[in-house]
C-alpha positions in Angstrom: -63.3 -22.5 42.7 -66.9 -22.2 43.4 -69.5 -21.7 40.7 -70.4 -18.2 41.9 -66.8 -17.1 41.7 -66.6 -18.0 38.0 -70.0 -16.8 36.9 -68.9 -13.2 35.9 -66.1 -14.5 33.7 -68.3 -17.3 32.2 -71.3 -15.1 31.6 -69.2 -12.3 30.1 -67.7 -14.6 27.5 -70.8 -16.8 26.9 -69.0 -19.9 28.3 -70.7 -22.4 30.4 -70.2 -22.4 34.2 -68.3 -25.4 35.6 -70.1 -28.2 37.2 -71.5 -27.2 40.5 -70.1 -28.5 43.8 -73.4 -30.3 44.5 -73.3 -32.0 41.1 -69.7 -33.1 41.7 -70.6 -34.4 45.2 -73.6 -36.3 43.7 -71.3 -38.0 41.1 -68.8 -38.9 43.8 -71.5 -40.5 45.9 -72.7 -42.6 42.9 -69.1 -43.9 42.4 -68.8 -44.7 46.1 -72.1 -46.6 46.1 -70.9 -48.7 43.2 -67.6 -49.3 44.9 -65.6 -47.4 42.2 -63.0 -44.7 42.9 -63.9 -41.1 42.1 -60.9 -39.0 41.1 -62.7 -35.7 40.5 -61.1 -33.1 38.3 -57.6 -33.4 36.9 -56.9 -29.7 37.4 -58.5 -26.8 39.2 -58.1 -23.1 38.3 -58.8 -20.0 40.4 -58.7 -16.3 40.0 -58.5 -14.1 43.1 -58.6 -10.4 43.5 -57.0 -8.2 40.8 -54.3 -10.5 39.7 -53.6 -13.7 41.6 -54.1 -16.8 39.5 -53.8 -20.4 40.6 -53.8 -23.9 39.0 -53.4 -27.1 40.9 -53.4 -30.8 39.9 -53.3 -33.9 42.0 -49.7 -33.2 43.2 -48.7 -29.5 42.6 -50.1 -26.1 43.1 -48.9 -23.0 41.1 -49.8 -19.5 42.2 -48.7 -16.4 40.3 -49.4 -12.7 40.9 -47.9 -9.3 40.4 -47.5 -6.6 43.2 -46.1 -3.2 42.3 -44.6 -4.5 39.1 -42.9 -7.5 40.6 -44.2 -10.9 39.4 -44.2 -13.6 42.1 -44.4 -17.3 41.5 -45.1 -20.0 44.1 -45.0 -23.7 43.4 -45.8 -26.3 46.0 -45.6 -30.1 46.1 -48.9 -30.9 47.9 -47.9 -34.5 48.6 -44.6 -33.6 50.3 -45.7 -30.2 51.7 -49.5 -30.1 52.2 -49.2 -26.9 54.3 -47.5 -25.1 51.4 -44.5 -24.0 53.5 -41.7 -24.6 50.9 -41.8 -22.7 47.6 -40.3 -24.8 44.9 -40.5 -22.3 42.0 -36.7 -21.9 41.9 -35.9 -25.6 42.4 -34.3 -27.1 39.2 -35.9 -30.5 40.0 -39.3 -28.9 39.6 -38.8 -27.1 36.3 -41.0 -29.7 34.5 -43.9 -29.2 36.9 -43.5 -25.4 36.8 -43.5 -25.4 32.9 -46.5 -27.7 32.7 -48.6 -25.8 35.2 -47.7 -22.4 33.6 -48.8 -23.8 30.3 -52.1 -25.0 31.7 -52.7 -21.7 33.4 -51.8 -19.8 30.2 -54.3 -21.9 28.2 -57.1 -21.5 30.8 -56.5 -17.7 31.0 -56.7 -17.4 27.2 -59.9 -19.6 27.1 -61.7 -17.3 29.7 -60.2 -14.2 28.2 -58.6 -13.2 31.5 -57.9 -9.4 31.4 -55.0 -9.5 33.9 -51.6 -8.6 32.4 -48.4 -9.3 34.2 
């Protein structure tokens, strides 16, 4: 998520904007020059349009949205499926990842006072 995309939510709730892309890139270069790994952020959140919300970590990506009263959930294993072709939301083996990411998304939405109701 870019800084400009988050500015309305952050300014509306007096929260600070996330670190800019250029600041993150500068930190990554400093780690590289010292020969140290730079892992970036643990999770990334996104809000798109009037109701699509997303959270991703190093391995999984969760997208949730509602269209005409029908809630849709998409879960992808980005290591095994980088093109996001196989939705794992109904896969019993991925229940843990789904619950964890839903909890992180719920916490983030509460923190930014997200007005979308599903």
